C-alpha positions in Angstrom: -81.1 100.3 -26.9 -84.5 98.9 -28.0 -86.5 96.3 -26.1 -88.7 93.6 -27.6 -92.3 93.5 -26.3 -92.5 89.7 -26.3 -90.9 87.4 -23.7 -89.0 84.4 -25.2 -89.8 81.0 -23.9 -86.2 79.7 -24.3 -83.1 81.3 -25.6 -80.0 79.1 -26.4 -76.8 81.1 -26.5 -74.3 79.3 -28.8 -75.1 77.1 -31.8 -72.3 74.5 -31.5 -73.0 70.8 -31.2 -74.5 71.4 -27.7 -76.4 74.5 -28.5 -78.1 73.3 -31.7 -78.9 70.0 -30.2 -80.5 71.7 -27.3 -82.4 74.0 -29.7 -83.7 71.2 -31.9 -84.7 69.1 -28.9 -86.6 71.9 -27.3 -88.3 72.7 -30.5 -89.3 69.1 -31.1 -90.7 69.1 -27.5 -93.1 72.0 -28.5 -91.1 74.9 -27.1 -90.8 78.4 -28.8 -86.9 78.5 -29.3 -84.5 81.4 -30.2 -80.9 80.5 -31.0 -78.2 83.1 -30.9 -74.8 82.7 -32.5 -71.9 85.0 -34.0 -72.0 82.8 -37.1 -74.5 83.2 -40.0 -75.1 79.5 -39.8 -75.2 77.1 -36.8 -72.2 74.7 -36.2 -70.0 76.4 -33.6 -66.3 76.1 -33.3 -66.5 72.2 -33.8 -67.9 72.5 -37.2 -66.3 75.8 -38.4 -62.8 75.6 -36.8 -62.4 72.4 -34.9 -63.6 68.7 -35.1 -64.8 68.6 -38.6 -62.2 70.5 -40.6 -59.5 68.8 -38.7 -60.8 65.4 -39.4 -61.3 66.3 -43.0 -57.7 67.2 -43.3 -56.6 64.1 -41.4 -58.5 62.1 -43.9 -56.7 63.7 -46.8 -53.2 63.1 -45.3 -54.1 59.7 -44.4 -55.0 59.0 -48.1 -51.6 60.3 -49.1 -49.8 58.1 -46.4 -51.7 55.0 -47.6 -50.7 55.7 -51.2 -47.0 56.1 -50.2 -47.0 52.9 -48.1 -49.0 50.8 -50.7 -45.8 49.6 -52.3 -45.3 47.0 -49.5 -48.3 45.1 -50.7 -47.4 45.4 -54.4 -49.3 48.6 -55.4 -47.0 51.3 -56.6 -47.9 54.8 -57.2 -45.9 57.8 -58.2 -45.1 60.1 -55.3 -48.4 61.8 -54.3 -48.5 65.5 -55.0 -50.5 67.8 -52.6 -52.5 70.6 -54.0 -53.0 72.6 -50.7 -55.4 75.1 -52.2 -57.6 72.4 -53.6 -57.5 70.6 -50.2 -58.5 73.8 -48.4 -61.3 74.3 -50.9 -62.5 70.7 -50.4 -62.3 71.2 -46.5 -64.4 74.3 -46.8 -66.9 72.5 -48.9 -67.3 69.9 -46.1 -68.0 72.8 -43.7 -70.4 74.5 -46.0 -72.4 71.4 -46.6 -72.8 70.5 -42.9 -73.6 74.0 -41.7 -76.0 74.5 -44.7 -77.9 71.3 -43.6 -78.1 72.7 -40.0 -79.5 76.0 -41.3 -82.2 74.0 -43.1 -83.1 72.1 -40.0 -83.3 75.4 -38.0 -85.9 76.7 -40.6 -87.8 73.3 -40.6 -88.2 73.5 -36.8 -89.2 77.2 -36.9 -86.4 78.1 -34.6 -85.8 82.0 -34.4 -82.0 82.3 -35.4 -80.2 85.5 -34.4 -76.8 86.2 -35.7 -74.7 88.2 -33.2 -73.6 88.1 -29.6 -75.4 88.1 -26.2 -74.7 89.1 -22.6 -76.8 89.1 -19.5 -78.2 92.2 -18.2 -79.9 90.3 -15.3 -81.4 86.9 -14.6 -84.2 87.3 -17.1 -82.8 89.7 -19.6 -80.1 89.4 -22.4 -78.6 92.2 -24.4 -78.4 91.0 -28.0 -76.0 92.8 -30.3 -76.3 92.0 -34.0 -73.6 92.8 -36.6 -74.9 96.3 -37.1 -74.1 97.1 -33.4 -77.8 98.1 -32.5 -78.4 96.5 -29.1 -81.6 95.1 -28.1 -83.0 93.7 -24.8 -84.4 90.2 -25.0 -86.5 89.0 -22.0 -86.5 85.3 -21.5 -88.3 82.6 -19.3 -85.4 80.1 -19.5 -82.0 80.1 -21.2 -79.4 77.6 -22.1 -75.6 78.7 -22.2 -73.7 76.8 -24.8 -70.7 79.3 -25.6 -68.0 76.6 -25.4 -64.3 77.0 -24.8 -61.5 78.8 -26.4 -57.8 78.2 -26.7 -55.7 79.1 -23.7 -53.4 82.0 -24.4 -49.9 82.2 -22.9 -48.4 85.5 -22.0 -45.0 84.7 -23.7 -46.6 83.0 -26.7 -49.0 85.6 -28.3 -50.5 84.2 -31.4 -50.5 86.5 -34.5 -52.1 84.1 -36.8 -49.1 84.0 -39.2 -45.9 83.0 -37.8 -47.2 82.0 -34.3 -50.5 80.3 -34.9 -53.5 78.9 -33.0 -55.3 75.9 -34.2 -57.9 78.0 -36.1 -55.2 79.8 -38.1 -53.4 76.5 -38.7 -56.5 75.0 -40.3 -56.4 77.6 -43.1 -53.2 76.0 -44.5 -51.8 79.4 -45.5 -48.3 78.5 -46.2 -46.9 75.0 -45.3 -43.8 75.7 -43.1 -40.6 73.6 -43.8 -40.1 73.5 -40.0 -42.9 73.6 -37.6 -42.8 73.7 -33.8 -46.0 72.5 -32.0 -46.2 73.8 -28.4 -48.4 71.2 -26.6 -48.6 67.4 -26.7 -52.3 66.9 -26.2 -54.8 65.6 -28.8 -55.1 68.9 -30.7 -51.4 69.4 -31.0 -50.9 65.8 -32.1 -53.6 65.9 -34.7 -52.3 69.0 -36.2 -48.8 67.5 -36.1 -50.1 64.7 -38.3 -51.7 67.0 -40.8 -48.6 69.2 -41.2 -46.3 66.2 -41.4 -48.5 64.7 -44.1 -48.3 68.1 -45.9 -44.5 68.0 -45.9 -43.5 69.9 -42.8 -40.7 68.8 -40.4 -42.7 68.7 -37.1 -41.3 69.0 -33.6 -43.3 69.1 -30.4 -42.6 70.7 -26.9 -44.6 69.4 -24.0 -44.3 70.6 -20.4 -45.1 67.2 -19.0 -43.1 63.9 -19.1 -45.2 62.6 -22.1 -47.9 63.0 -24.7 -51.5 63.3 -23.8 -51.3 63.7 -20.0 -53.9 61.7 -18.1 -54.1 59.0 -20.7 -53.0 55.4 -19.7 -49.3 55.2 -20.5 -49.5 51.9 -22.4 -51.8 53.5 -24.9 -49.2 56.3 -25.3 -46.3 53.9 -25.5 -47.9 52.1 -28.5 -48.7 55.4 -30.1 -45.1 56.5 -29.8 -43.8 53.2 -31.4 -46.0 53.6 -34.3 -45.2 57.3 -35.0 -41.4 57.4 -34.6 -41.0 58.8 -38.2 -43.7 61.6 -37.7 -41.7 63.8 -35.3 -38.4 65.4 -36.0 -37.9 66.4 -32.2 -39.8 65.6 -29.1 -39.0 67.9 -26.2 -40.6 66.6 -23.0 -40.6 68.4 -19.6 -39.8 71.5 -21.7 -41.2 75.1 -21.9 -40.7 77.7 -24.5 -38.9 80.5 -22.8 -38.5 83.0 -25.6 -39.4 83.5 -29.3 -37.3 85.8 -31.2 -38.5 86.7 -34.7 -35.6 86.9 -37.3 -35.9 88.0 -40.9 -36.7 84.6 -42.2 -37.5 82.4 -39.2 -38.2 82.2 -35.6 -35.4 81.6 -33.0 -37.0 79.6 -30.1 -35.3 79.3 -26.7 -36.4 76.2 -24.6 -36.0 75.5 -21.0 -35.8 71.8 -20.2 -34.6 69.6 -17.4 -31.0 69.7 -18.7 -31.0 73.4 -19.1 -31.7 75.9 -21.9 -31.2 75.5 -25.7 -32.3 77.1 -28.9 -33.8 75.9 -32.3 -35.0 77.7 -35.4 -38.4 77.2 -37.1 -40.5 78.7 -39.7 -43.8 78.7 -37.8 -45.1 77.9 -34.3 -48.5 76.3 -33.5 -49.6 76.8 -29.9 -52.1 74.2 -28.7 -51.8 74.1 -24.8 -55.5 73.6 -23.8 -58.9 75.2 -23.6 -60.5 77.7 -21.2 -64.3 78.5 -20.8 -65.6 81.2 -23.3 -68.1 83.2 -21.3 -66.4 86.4 -20.3 -68.3 88.4 -22.8 -71.6 86.9 -21.5 -71.2 88.5 -18.0 -72.7 85.4 -16.2 -72.2 87.0 -12.9 -74.9 89.6 -13.7 -77.4 86.8 -13.8 -76.1 85.2 -10.5 -74.4 82.3 -12.2 -71.6 80.9 -10.2 -68.2 79.6 -11.7 -65.6 77.2 -10.3 -62.0 78.0 -9.5 -61.0 77.5 -13.2 -63.9 79.6 -14.5 -66.2 76.9 -15.7 -69.8 77.3 -14.9 -71.1 75.2 -12.1 -74.1 73.0 -12.9 -76.0 70.2 -11.3 -77.1 66.8 -12.6 -79.9 68.5 -14.7 -77.5 71.0 -16.2 -79.0 73.8 -14.0 -76.8 76.7 -13.0 -77.0 78.6 -9.7 -79.5 81.0 -11.5 -83.0 79.7 -11.7 -84.2 79.0 -15.2 -80.7 79.2 -16.7 -78.9 76.1 -17.8 -75.2 75.5 -19.1 -73.9 72.8 -21.2 -70.8 71.6 -23.0 -67.3 72.9 -22.8 -68.2 76.0 -20.8 -69.2 73.6 -17.8 -65.9 71.8 -17.8 -64.2 68.5 -18.9 -64.1 66.4 -20.9 -64.3 69.2 -23.6 -65.8 67.0 -26.3 -68.6 67.8 -28.8 -70.5 64.6 -28.0 -70.6 65.4 -24.3 -72.0 68.8 -25.1 -74.6 67.3 -27.5 -75.7 64.9 -24.7 -75.9 67.6 -22.1 -77.9 69.8 -24.7 -80.6 67.1 -24.9 -80.7 66.9 -21.0 -81.1 70.6 -20.6 -83.7 71.0 -23.2 -85.8 68.2 -21.6 -85.6 69.7 -18.2 -86.5 73.0 -19.6 -89.6 71.6 -21.3 -90.7 70.0 -17.9 -89.3 66.6 -18.2 -87.7 64.9 -15.0 -84.5 63.7 -16.3 -80.8 63.8 -15.2 -77.4 63.6 -16.7 -76.4 60.0 -15.8 -73.9 59.2 -18.6 -71.5 56.6 -17.1 -68.9 57.1 -19.7 -67.9 59.8 -22.3 -65.6 58.1 -24.9 -62.7 60.1 -26.2 -60.8 59.6 -29.5 -57.5 61.0 -30.9 -57.9 60.8 -34.6 -54.0 60.4 -35.4 -52.7 57.4 -37.2 -53.0 55.1 -35.4 -56.0 56.4 -33.7 -56.4 56.2 -29.9 -59.8 55.6 -28.3 -60.7 55.2 -24.6 -63.7 55.1 -22.2 -64.5 54.5 -18.7 -62.0 54.4 -16.0 -58.3 54.8 -16.5 -55.7 52.7 -14.7 -54.7 55.7 -12.6 -58.3 56.2 -11.5 -58.8 52.5 -10.7 -55.7 52.5 -8.5 -56.8 55.6 -6.7 -60.2 53.8 -6.1 -58.4 50.7 -5.0 -60.4 48.8 -7.3 -60.2 44.9 -7.6 -59.6 44.7 -11.3 -57.7 42.9 -14.0 -56.3 44.2 -17.3 -56.3 42.1 -20.5 -54.8 43.2 -23.9 -55.4 41.5 -27.1 -52.5 42.4 -29.5 -53.5 43.2 -33.0 -50.5 41.2 -34.2 -52.9 38.3 -33.6 -55.9 39.8 -35.5 -56.5 38.4 -38.9 -58.2 41.6 -40.0 -55.3 43.8 -38.8 -52.6 41.8 -40.6 -54.7 41.6 -43.8 -54.9 45.4 -43.9 -51.3 45.8 -43.1 -51.9 47.4 -39.7 -48.6 46.9 -37.8 -49.4 48.4 -34.4 -52.2 48.4 -32.0 -54.1 46.5 -29.3 -57.4 46.3 -27.5 -57.4 46.6 -23.7 -60.2 46.0 -21.3 -60.2 46.5 -17.6 -62.6 44.1 -15.8 -64.0 44.1 -12.4 -62.7 40.8 -10.7 -65.8 40.5 -8.5 -68.6 40.6 -11.1 -66.8 40.6 -14.5 -68.2 44.0 -15.5 -66.2 46.2 -17.8 -64.8 49.2 -15.9 -62.7 50.9 -18.7 -61.2 50.2 -22.2 -58.5 51.6 -24.5 -57.8 50.9 -28.2 -54.9 51.8 -30.3 -55.1 51.1 -34.0 -56.9 51.9 -37.1 -60.5 53.0 -36.8 -60.2 52.8 -33.0 -62.7 55.7 -32.7 -65.4 53.6 -34.5 -64.7 50.5 -32.2 -64.8 52.1 -28.8 -68.6 52.8 -28.9 -69.3 49.0 -28.4 -67.3 49.1 -25.1 -69.0 52.4 -24.0 -72.4 50.6 -24.5 -71.1 47.6 -22.6 -70.3 49.8 -19.7 -73.5 51.8 -19.8 -75.5 48.5 -19.8 -73.5 46.9 -17.1 -72.2 44.2 -19.5 -69.7 41.6 -18.4 -66.7 40.1 -20.0 -68.8 37.0 -20.6 -71.4 39.1 -22.5 -68.7 40.4 -24.8 -67.3 37.0 -25.3 -70.7 35.3 -26.1 -71.6 38.1 -28.5 -70.8 36.7 -32.0 -68.7 39.2 -33.9 -68.3 39.1 -37.7 -65.1 37.7 -39.0 -62.6 39.0 -40.1 -63.1 42.4 -38.4 -61.2 44.6 -35.9 -64.3 44.5 -33.7 -63.4 40.9 -33.0 -60.5 42.2 -30.9 -63.0 43.3 -28.2 -64.5 39.8 -28.1 -61.0 38.2 -28.0 -59.9 40.5 -25.2 -62.9 39.4 -23.2 -62.1 35.7 -24.0 -58.6 36.3 -22.8 -60.1 37.5 -19.5 -62.2 34.3 -19.2 -59.2 32.1 -20.0 -60.6 30.9 -23.3 -58.7 32.8 -26.0 -58.5 31.4 -29.7 -55.7 33.4 -31.2 -53.4 33.9 -28.1 -52.3 31.9 -25.3 -52.9 32.7 -21.6 -53.4 30.8 -18.4 -56.9 29.1 -18.0 -58.9 30.3 -15.0 
């Protein structure tokens, strides 16, 4: 094993949204940065096998669905034909364009990019292994861990990438099954359900809890369920997969539910039951880095681990496991590493499920507010009263605000409907800035837009709605 003579000022391990953000920020602050990742170009799981390819495919199937339903408003198309190979090629083009752009930004910032893997030898030394297998010791002054998370593996549901898939294999679109079972009713499973349903599969879902998207406010899920009745062939709640038997032409799946066991046959299975921290190959214990009971790396408000000079960001530190959280934390870690006195004080991390309709949320949930014994009120503006929603033939949706009764401040929000993910940022900003319902109501929103539903929900709280009726305060 060789050893470099120089000592690296900052090494970032992992080039996903958090890692490359940290590297870019540190370089902009004048630090000498080395970025290590297993891929030839930066981007991480989000860009190569997660957020971006998933949303690209969701966009494609939403276009298909829009063409199919356009007859309701007097525009008629022949039945859309899906060229799966062309769609996969287009998806890859999206990935290549974005990762290529990131590679150029790495070069422009003079960041030392190393392709390969890394593990700790001790608290100031990494063992870097490139593709040729020739290990090299890298000494560092500071390091940022940004290795992300990986899919949870179930003992009884080993994925082979073919008949039993993880999300990565599913995104390759190699053979669209006539009948697909998705194990897991979280956002990854549901987004994949929409993709495969749009490509012609008959989709069923098995979920261990009593509803989709555990932890989310149930009224958001109920509205989603009403809008998606035609998407799912079967929904098995409070149900686990007990056994999978591979037959000659399909898979026989035995389920165990609250009413006993039963069996169904499918062509493929997609397992999407959650994420777990991806740091086992990193050997964090050798650097004195502590983890919690679930394996996530423990950090303080400055993203510092228990090892001096070593930070951790993003999914590897725990939930919510979202790219924008990782990016924010990457900025904080880089600033602290450069000597700035900053802390992670984000009040909200918004979340979005990019199905159709979309679901977006931020701030406190109803369950959290009840647990806090908060004095709050819920207001919901139905999209059936929105001129814009009706004009674009949006049949479902609402905008919900949870307002502190004592000072009118927004505590949380949820939106179900088209482009909900683009709308939720306004409410996230309102919570960060301590804005009140009056602030939202007095902000003039353009008409006709879906953004108006946030203003109208605030007006409902104040008792001065225009397009709905409620009791005046």
